[in-house]
N, C-alpha and C positions, 0 to 999 in steps of 0.2 A: 504493498500500499505506499504510496506518495504523498506528500504535500500537494503536489500540482494536480493531483487526479482531480476530476469534476467529482462534488460530494451531494448526496440528497439529504444530509443532515442540515437540520436546521441549528444556527448558531447564534448567539449573542456576541457583540463584536465586545472585545474587553481589551483595557489598553495594558501592556506589560507592567509588572509592578514590582519593584525590590522590596524584597521580605523586611518586615521591620519587628523590631521588639512587641511583645504582647501588650505593653501597655500601651503603645503608641499608636492608633488608628492609622490604617494605610489610604489616605485619600485618593491614590491613583485607583488601588483595587475598591475601594470604595464609590466608584463614581456613579451615578444614578441613584444613590441608596442614602436617605435620610441619615442624619448627625445620630437621630436616637435608634434608629435600627442597627447603625455601625455599632454603637456602644454596647448595645444588647448583644450582638454577635460577639464582639470583645470579650464581653463578660462570660457570656456561654463557653467560649471556647477555651480563655485563660483557664479558667478551672479543672482544665484537663490534667493540667501538669500537676495538680495536686490529689487525681484519684487514683484511689488502691488499683494495683495492677490486676487484682482479681475481677473488679469491678470497670476495667476499662473499656473492654468491647462494648457493654451495656451503655455505659456514659456515653463513647462516642457516638451511638447509634440515637441515645435519646437527644444529645445535644443539636445534631444536624436536623433531626425529626422536628424542633423546635423554629428551625428554619423554613425548611418546608416539610409538607406531609410526608412521609416516606412507608414504601412497604420493609423495605432495610438498605443498610448501604455498606459498603466497604471502601475503608482507604488503606492505600498500599505506599510506603515511604521507603526510597532507599536513598544510600548515599552517593552522590553525583561521580565520584571516583578521580576528581581532581584538584582535591585537598589534602593530599598527601595522609590522611587517615586509614587505618585498615578497611578494607571493603568489607562492610557488615552485610547481614543477609536482611533483605527488605523485611519491613516493620508491618506486618498486616492487623488489621482492629476494623472492629464496627459489627452493627447487628447483624449481618448477613449468617445464614445458617451455615453450622461448620464444617458438613458436607461439600459444600458449595465454595467456602474459603479454601478447603482443603484443594479441591480440583484449580481452583486458581492457582494458589500456593505453588501445589506441585507439579503440574501440566502448563500452566499459560506462561503466570512468571515474568518474566525479561522479553519475553515473545507476544506480549501482549499489542495486537495492534492499535486498538482503542486508544489506550493509554501512549502510545505511541504518535498517533498522529494527534490528539489533542494537544499533546507537548509541542511537537511540531508546528502547528497552527495557533498555540496559546490560546485557544478559546474552547468554549464548552462544547461537546457535541452531545446534542440535544434531540430525541426522538424517540418515536415507538419503539417496541423490542422489533416488530416488523421490519422498520424503516432499517433499524439496525444492522437486521441479519442480512437485507436487501443487499446493503452498503458494502458488507464484509464479503458475500459472495459474488459481488460483482469485482472488488478488488484483489482479492486471495486466491489463491491456485489450491490451497487447502483449508479451507474456514471450518471443516465441520468441528472441531473442539471447542472453539469459542462459540459457533452458533449453539452447540450442545449445551454449553455452560447458560448462553442467553435465555435459552429456549427453559431450562430446567429452573431459572430465575422468575421466568414468566409464569409459572405452574404453581408460584408460591402467591402470585397475585398481583404481580406488576405487569403493567401494560407498556409504560416506557423507561426509557434510562439517559439520565444525564451525565457523561463522561467528563470530569472538571480536573482539568490540570490546576497544580499548585507549586509553589515554591519556599522553602526555609531556606535559611542559609547556608548550609552544609548538604543538602538533599534537596530531591524533589517527590512529589507526590501524587497521587492521583485518587480523585476522590468518586466512586462509582455509586449514583442515586437511583436504586429502582424505586419508581412511583406510581401510584396507579393510575394517573392519566399527565399527559404532557404537562411540563409546567409553564407558568406564564414568563415574560421578561423579567418582571421584577423578581420573581423566583430564582430565575436560573443567575441574575445578579448578584441575589443577594447569598447563593451557594457558591458562585465564584468567590466571592469574599470571605466567606465562612469557610471556605477549603484553605486558604491561606493563612487564616488566623490556627486553624486546626494543624497545618503543617508545621507551622513554628512552634505551636504548644508540645507536640508531639515530639519536636529534634530538641525543645529546651529539657523536656522530661528524659528524654533518651542520653542527652547529651549535656549534663548540669554544668560541668567547664565553660560552656558557652557563656553563659551569663557573667560569668567570671575575667571571661576574655575581654567581653562587652565594655567591663568597666575599669579595662587597662587603660591609662593614660602615658602618651609618651610628649618626649620633647622634640623640637623640630629636628635636633641633630639624629636623635635616636628614631626618628620617622626616615630620615635620609639614608642611613645605614641600613634598616629593616627593608626598605625599597630596593634597594640597592641589592641585598641578598636576594630577594623576590627574583630579580632579573637573572639572577643564578652567575653575578660577579664573585670574583675570587677575592679573599680578603686583602691579597695584594692591590687588585683592582679596586675594591671600594675605598681602600686606604689611598693611593693615588687621585680618584676623582672627589675625593672629599678632602685631600690635605691635610690627612691623620697618619699616625703611623699605624703599622700593622698591628700591634699591641692594644691598642684603643679600639681599634675594629673587634678584635677579640673581646676586649674587656665587655664592649656592647652587649655583643651576642652572649655573653656569659651571664650578665645582668639581666638580659631578658629571658633566658631560660629559668632562673632563680624565681622570677617574678610570675610563670604561668601558673595555674592549675595543676597538682602533681599528677593527676591523672593522665596528662598528655607532654610531663616534663621529660618522659623517653625520647621524643620527637627532636630530628636537628632543629637548629635555629631558624634554616632557611627554611624549611618543612612548615614551621611554625609560623613563619611570615606568610606563607602561601594562604594559611588558615585564616590568618587576620585580613588578608586581604579579602576572602569571599567573605568577612564578616563586615565587609565596609569600612575595614579599621585603617587601610593603607590604601 
């Protein structure tokens, strides 16, 4: 399936959005949504970080259902592999029945054409199950597995599906919202906003050191050194470019490593710089 292929899916145009802390509403993701509704969604999703693990699937489903009525939902989040962190297994949560979650996790996963297209086009793919099936059959050589999964979801009471792309700082996610009837434009915009906030909340939950990194403050000189390391320059090249000694550059990197949260203290300074870049700190 390619991004240039014609699409039978309906979709609400949404602007790209940089992920933000759960305490700060996103003005871009929330375009077209009233401020009071954005605040309500923020409050719903922020609390995900505090839910006990045993209640997480149920709470994700309950909170997304307060954005738009659902039959059930599934959110799949995975590290995007560009941050020097070890690649973690995808994190799958939601109110979708366990057997259907298992089919997705074990048989579809990274080969999911719906999530891939939603991220490529950066818009929700919204349509009836029949529309989704027809689109898959027209674009894929072997759509049977995904089509079978959609049909099994349909038998649980869903007639429509919204596939909503989302981004956090160090990962990306996809929200599958199975709904009794196709949602309206306002519902889709709210789902898109909620998906971004949910992705951030789940990432903070899984990577608590993110908040520590976001709280770090650097001098202008430290930022210069870290940015140079991010570009892959050697200690000698950084020293020459900034007019410092090599020992001074190594001191800055050593000082930096001592300040980062212990969970990621084993990473090399240049890898930590890359993570800070993805967090918008550099």
